[in-house]
N, C-alpha and C positions, 0 to 999 in steps of 0.2 A: 630576458623578457620575451614572451611569446609574440610572434608576428613582427619581430624587429626588422627582418629582411623585407617583408612585404611593405612595411611602413616606410622604410628607406627608399624602396623602389617607387612608391607612389609619390613621395615628396619630390623625388627627382623629376618625375613625369610632370608634376604640377609647375615646375620651373621652366618647362619648355615653352617657347613662343609659338611654334608651329610644328607639333610632333609628327603629324602625318599618319598617325595610327591611334587606335583606342586601346585602353587597358581593360582586360577582363578579370574580374575578381570572382572566382568560383568557390563556393563554400556551402555546406548544408544549411537548411532552414534553421533559424534560431542560433546560428553560430556567432552572430553579432557582426555580420559583414556591413550592414547598413550603418550601425553605430560606429564601426571602425572607420569606414570611408568618410563619414561626416566629420568625425573627430579630426582626422588627418587634413581634410580639405578646409575645414573652418578654423584650423589651428592658427594660421598666420594671415588669413584674409577675412574681409568682411563677408557676411552671409550673402549679400547681394551680388558678390562676385562669383557665386556658384549657384546653379539651379539643380535641385533634386527633383526627379521625375519618376513616379511609380507608373509602370505599364500594366498593373494588375487590371484585367478586364478589358483592356484596349483591343478593339477588334478591326479597326480600319484606319485609313489615313487621317480622316477628320478627327476621330477619337485620339489619335496619336498627337495631332496638333493641339487639341484641347488639353491633353495631359501635360504638354509642355508649358502651357500658360495657366494651369489650373489655379494656382495660388496668387497670381499677380492681380493687383488692384485694377490695372488697365483692362485686363481681360474680363474681369467681373463687370466693369462698367460697360464694356462692349457687349456683353451678353444681355444686360438689362436694356441697353439702347436698341439692340436687335429685336428684342421682344416688342418694345414699344413701336419701333419703326415698322415692323411687319404688320402690327395691328393697324397702324395709321395708313400704311400704303395699301393694305387690302380694302380698307374702307373707301379709298380713292380709286380702287381697281388698278393699282400700279404695280402689282406683284409683291415679292418679298424684298423690298429695298433695304429693310433693316438687316436681314441676314447677309446681303451682299456687302453692306457697309461693314458688318462685323468681320467677314472674311478678309476684306481689304485691310482693316485695322490689325487683325491677328497676324497677317503677313508682315506688317511693319514691326509688330512686337517680336516676332520670331527673328527678324533681321537684327534686332538689338539685344538678343539673349546674351547672358554672361559668357565668358570665354571657357568656363568649365561646366560641363553637363554630366550629371550622374543619372544613369538609367537603371532603375531597380525593377525587380520582379519580371525579368525577361521570360522566365519559364511560365509565368501566369498570363502572358500576352498571347492572344489567339491569332494574331497576324502571322501569315506564313513566314518562316525564318528568312527566306531569301528577300522577301519584300521588306520585312522589318529591318534587317541589316542594311538594306539599301537606303531606307529612310535615315537611319543613324549615320551611315557612311557619308551622306551629303554634308553633315556638319563637320566631319573630319577632313574630307577631300576638298570641299568647295568653300567652307566657311572658317577653316583653320582653327577649329575648336579642340579643346582637350576633352575627351569623352571617356567616361568610366562606366563599364557595364557590370551589373551585379546579377549573378545567376547561380542557381543550384542545378547544374546540368543533369545530374542524376534523376531529377524530377521533371525534366522537360519532356513533354509528350512527343516531341519531334526531335529528340536528342541528336540522332545521327545526322539529320538534315541541318540542324543548327551548327554542330561541330564541323561539318563538311564545308559550310559556306562562311564560317567566321574568319577564315585565314586572311581574306583580303582586307578585312577591317581591323582585326585584332593583331597588335604588334607584340603584346606580352600578356601572358596569363599568370596571375598571382593566386596563390593558395593561402588561406588563413585557417587557423584552428580556433576553437572557442577559448578565449582568454579569461579564465575564471578569476584570476588575480585582479584583473581590471574590472570585470563585471560585478563580482560579488559585493564589493563595498557600495556600489551604486544601488544594488538590489536592497541591501540592508538599510541604506540611508533613506530609501523611499518608504520604509515601514514606520508605523507609529512607534514612539518610544515606549517599550513594554517589556514584560518578562520574556516573551517569546523572542523578540528581537535581540535582547541581551544574551539569551542562551545561544542563539544562532551565531551572533558576533563572536562569542567565546569558543565556538566549535567550528571554525572555518575548515580545519583539517578534516573533520568528520564529513562536512558537506562536500569537500573536494574529493574525498574517497568515494562517497556514494555516486557523485557525478561521473567520476572516472570509471567506476564499475558499471555504470549504466550503458556504456558502449556507444553513446551518441554524443553529438556536440551541440545539442539544442539548448542553448542558454535560456531561451524563452520558457521552455518546459520547467527548467530548474527554478527560474524566477517565480513562476506561478505556484509551484509546489512549495517553495520556501514561504511565500506569502500565506498560503493556506495553513502550513505547519505552524507558523508563528501565531496565527489566530487560535489554533488548538492549544498550543503551549501556554498562551495567556490565561487559559481557564483551568489549567492543571494546578492542584493545590501545591503550595510552596514546599511542603514537607516531602512530597514525592520526588522532588528534584535531588534530594539527598541520596536517592538510589541512582547513582551516576551511570553505572553500566546499563541498567534497564532503560533509563531515560534516553541514553544515546542509541540503544537498540531500537527503541520506539521511533525516534526521529529518523534513523536509517531506514526502517521499514516503511514509515509513512512516505518519505521522499521517493523511495524506490517504487512503491505501488502507485503513487500519484503520477509520477512521470510516465510509468508504463501504461497507465490508463489513458492519459492524455495523448500518448504516442500511438495508441491502438495496439500495443503489444499484448494486452490482456483486456478482457471485458468485465463489466460489473457482475455478469452472471458467473464468470469463472471464480470470482472471489468467494462464492459460497462453497467452493471445493478446495479451499486452502488447507483443510484438515486431511486431505487425501495423502497418504504416505507415498503415492506415486510421484508427487511433486519432487520428492527428495532422492529419487533413484537416478543412477548415472546413465542408464540406457534409454531406449526409445520409449516414449509414453504416448497415450492416446491424444488425439488432436486437440481436444478442448482443455487439456492440461499442459500442452506444450509451452505456452507462454509463461505460465507460472514456473514450470520446470527450468526454463531458460533463466528466469529471474533468480531462482534459487541457486543456480550454478554461478551466476555473476555476482550476486550480492552476499558475499561472506559476512557473517555477523548480523544479518537482518533476519527477522522472523517471517520469511515468506511462507514457510511451512508452519501452519497454525495448529500445533499440538497443544496440549493443556498447559504447557509452560511458556506459550507465546505471550509477549508483552502487548501485542496488538491482536486481540481475540477476533474471532469471526463476527461476534455480536457487535463489537465496537467498530470493526471494519465496515459492516453494513451501514451503521449510523453515519460514519464519516464519509464514505465513498459512494454509497448507493442512495441513502436518504439525504445526504448532504449536510447533516448537522447532528451533533450529539449534545444534549443538554448538559450543563456543567455537572450536575449531580450524577447523571448517568455516566458521563465521561470518567469521573474520578472513581466511582464505584466499580466500573468495569476494569480500570487499571489496577485497583486494589485487589480485585477478585483473582487476578493472576498469581498472587502471592510472590510476585517478583520485586515489588517496590519497597524493599527494606533498605535502610542506609548501607551503602557500599561504595567502594572505589569504582572509577571508570574502567580500571584494568584489574579486576579481581584475580585472585590466585588461580582459579580454574582457567581463566582466559590466558593468563601468562603461561600456564603449563601446556595449553593447546598450541601456543607459539614458542615452545621451548627451543625449537631450532633456530630462533632469531636472537637468542641471548648470547652475551659475551661468555667466553669460557670460564672466567673467574666468577661468574654469577650463577653458573649451573648448579654447583653443589648446594648453595643456599636455597635455590628454587626447589630442588628435589627434597631437601630437608623439610621445607614448608609443606610440600605435597604430602610427604609421609606423616607429618604431624597432623594434618587435617584428616587423613584417612584413618589413622590409628589412635588419635588422642582427642580430636574435637567431638563435642556433643552439646546440643543437637547439630545435625548437619542437614543441608539441602540435597535432595537426591540427584538432581541434574548436575550441579557442580561436583558432587562426590564422584559420579560416574565419569565425568570428563577427566578428573584428576587420576582416577584409577586407570583409565585408558591411556592417559599420558605417561604414567609410570610404567605401564606394560610396554608401551612403545619404546621408551628409553631403555628398558631391560632388553628388548629384542635387538638393540644395537650394542649391547654389551656395556651399558652405562651404569648398571647397578651391581652391587655385591650380592644381593639377595637373588636366589634362583627364581625362575618364573613360577615354578610349582609352589615354592614357599610363599611367594608374593600373592598368588591367587588364593591359596588356602587362608592366608592371614586376612585378606580383604573379605572373604566369605565369612570368616569367623566374626569379624568386626561388624558386618551387616547384621548378622544374627544377634549380636550383643546389643547393637543400637535399637533393633526392632523390639527387643525385650525390655529395654530401659527407657523408652520414650524419646529416643534420640533421632527417630526418623519421622518424616511427615506421612500422614495417611494418604491413601488413594481416595481422594474425594469422590463421593458417589460411586465408589467401587470402580471408577473408570479414569479419573483424572490423576495421573501420576505426577504431573508437574514437569514432565519431560516426554519426549517422543519415542515410542517403541513400536515397531512393526516388523515382525520376523527378526532378522538379524540387524536391522537398521536402528541406530541410535541418533537422537537429535536433541540439542538443547542450546539455547542462547545464540541461534543462528549458525551453529557449527554442528556437523554430524559425521557419522562414519558407518561403514558396514563392519559389524563386529566379527572378529575371529572367534574360534571356539572358546577360548579362555574368557574373553570379555563378554561373550554372549552368556556364559555361565554366571558371571557377575551381574549382568543386566537382569537375567531371569531371577536371580536371588533377590535383587533389590525390588523388582516389581512384586514378587511373591510376598516379601516382607511388608511392603506398603499395603497390599491387599489384605494380608493377615491383620494388620492394625485396623483397617477399615471394618473387617468382620467383627473384631473385638468391640468396636464403637457402634456397631449397627443397632444394638438394642437401645442404646441411649438416643440415637438419632430417631429410631422408631417411636420412642416415648415422646420426644419433642414434636414429631410430626402429628401424633395423636392429640397432643395438647393444642397444637395449632388448629387442627380440625374442629375441636370442641369449642374454640374461642372465636375463630374468624374464618368463615368459608372462603372469602375473597383471597386472603393470604394463602390459605391451603391450596386453592386452585392454582395460584402462581407456582407453588412448590411442586406441583405434579404435572405442570404443563411443559410442552416442548421448549427447550432452550438450545440455541446453536452450540453452546460451549459445554453442554452436559453439566450444568450447574444446578439442575433440579432432579427430582426423582422420576422423571418421565421414563427413563430407560432402566430404572433401578427397581428390581423386585424387593420390597421391604415390608409390605403390609402383613405378611405372615409372622413378622416379629412383633406386631402390635397386639395388645390384649383385646381379643375379639369382644368380650363382654363390655368393656368400657367404651369401645368404639360403637357397638350397637346401641348402647344407651344414649350416646351423643346423637346418633341418627334418629332414634325415636323421639328425642327432645325437639330436634328440628322439625320432624313431621308433626308432632303434637302442637307446635307453635305456628303451624301453617307455612313453613318454609320448604315445602316439598319441591317446588320448581327449582329453587337454588340448590337444594341437595341433589336433585336430578341432574343438573348440569355438572356437578362434581362427579357423579357416578359415570356419566357419559365420557368424561375426560379420563377417569380411571381405567375404563375398559379399553379406551383408545391405546393405552400403553401396552396391552397384552399381545402376545403372538404365540406361536406353537412351540417355541423353543423350550427345552426341558427346564431351563432356569426359572421359568415363570410358573411351573406347575405348583409349587408350594403356595404361591400367592393366589392362584386360581382356586385351589382347594379352600383356602382361607375365606375367600369371598362366598364360596358355597356355604360354609359354616355360618358366615355373617347373615346370609339370607334366612337361614333357619332361625337364628337368634332374633331377627327382626319380626319374623312371623310369630314366634312365641310371645314377644312383647306386645304386638298388636292384638293378638287373641286375648291376652291377659287384660288389656285395656277395655276393649268392647268389640262387638261385631262390626260396627261402623268403622272403627279404626282398622280392623282387618280388611274390610272392603276397600277402604281408601288405599291401604298398602298394596293390595292387588292391582289397583289402578296405577299406582306409582311404579310397580314392577313392570306393568304392561308397556309403559312409555319410556322408562329410564333404565331398566335392568337388562343390559345386553351381554352380561357375562356368560361365557360358554362354560359348560360343566367340564370337570377334569376328564370324564369318560369321553365326551365329544372331542376334546382336544387330542386325546390319545388315539381315538379312531381316525382323526384327521391326519 
C-alpha cells in the first residue's frame, strides 16, 4: 500500500503526549496530503480532538489567530458580538469595546484548542517564514501540542528561507505520493450512476496508466478530468462502445489533454495545431508546440497528434476544450467521421504486434501467423492497422525472427497493396487528403503509436498512400456528380460542403469542380438567378473563390470557372437584355475569380 510508512510514522506521532517537535508533510499540490492527514488523524479520535487550519491568504498575526478559530461556534459568536459592541460603544463614545472583548475571548479559545493542530497551505501564507514558524512553534514548545504542517515546498515563494528556519520546529519530514488506489474509488463514487461512470469503473487500469504517464501527482487534476470525461461518455451512443480500442484511446487522449490544460502545460490555442507533424518528432520543436510534443512523448497510445485517423479530431477537441461543450449529435457524428469506431477488441491485432516484444515465447509464432494472415489474406483492410502490422513484421525480420527474407517480404506486401487497391480492399483517401493515418516525410503514426520509417517501410507507406489516392481519383467523378446535385437542390448544404473544416472533411481544399458538367452547373446557376436568389448564389461564389490559390493543382478548376462564366453570359443573353444586365451586376459584386492567365503571371 502506498504511503504505508508515512501513515505508520504519523500514527506513532499522534500517540505522543508531549512530542516537543512538529511533523512536516511535504508533497505536491493535488497529491492528496490533506485527505491523507485528515484520514489518519480522524481515524481513531473524535473530530473535535483535532483542529484543521488553512493558512491560505493569511498575512499577519491577527489573521493567523482568526484562521485558528475560523470554524468554531464560539469564535463566530465573538465576531458578531464584537460588531454589535463596537457599534454600541462608538455611539457612547467609549471606543471599540466590542473588538477588545473579542480579542480577550479569542485568547481564551486559543488556550483551549485541541491537542492536535494541522496547519495546511503553508506555501500560500504571506507571513515571513521566520515569523510564521515562530507563531507555530509557540504551540509546540509552550503549549505541548502535536503539530502537523502540510506544504508543497517546491512552490514556496521563499523556499530557501523556509527550509533554513524549519529545523528548530520540525522533528521529522514525511513524504507521500499520490495514492490512486485509495483516491480513485472515492472519485468514482462521487459521480452519478451512469454509462460514463460504469466505463471508468471498468477501466481503472487505463486511468492508472494515463495518470502515471502524465508525470505529475496531482490527483485533483485527475479527479476533475475524470468527472468531465464521464459526462462526455454519458452522451456517446452505446453502439460506439463496441469499438473498444478506439473508445479507450479516446478516453486516454481526453484525460491527457484535460490534465495538461488544467496544469498549464498546453494552452487552448495550441490545440489548433494538433495536426502539425512536428508534434511527433523526437528532436527540438518550436516553442508553441513544445507542450504538445512533450505530451506525445509521454502518452503512448493516445492521439495527441491529430492526423486524419485520430479518434479525437481537432473539431471535436475545439468543442470539448475550447468552447466547453459538444452537442450530443455533433459529438457522435464527429466520432463516427473518424472511421475508427467499428466493433473491435480493446487489444486488436495491430496493437499486439506493436508490442510483440512483450509476448511470451510460445505465443510469438501464433502472433506472427495472425499478422501474416492479415497482410496477405484479409480483405478489406484498414490502412493504419495494415501498416502497423507490416512494420511489426519487418522489425521481427530485422532481428532474424522470420524465415522469409526482407526483400521477399517487402515485395509481397507491395504486391498485396496493389491487389487490394484494385479489388476494393483498401479505403479511399477521403477528400484526397484524409488517409486515416498520419504520414509526413518518413514519419508514420496511427492509434497513438508512430515511428520514423526506414527505406523499406517508407516504400510500403508510399505505396499505401498512392493506392488510397488512386482510389480517390477513381471516385472523384461520382463525388463531383453528388456535389453538383447538392448545388442544384440546397445552397445551404452546398455551402457547408465547400466551407473550411478543421479536419478536411469538406471540399474547401479540394479542386473538384473541373470534374462537374459545366452545362448542368450553369443551368442551375441561371435558375437561381432567374428566381431572384442572386444574393444567396453570390455568397456561394465568394466562398468558392476563397478556396483558390496559385498552386498548379488549382489551375484546372480556375479554367473551369472561366468557362462557367462564358456559359452564364450565353444563358443570360438568350433570356433577355435585362437578364444580361443583372448578370453583369452579379459579376461586379460576387465574381472574384482570377483568370488562368493572371494566375500564371502571378
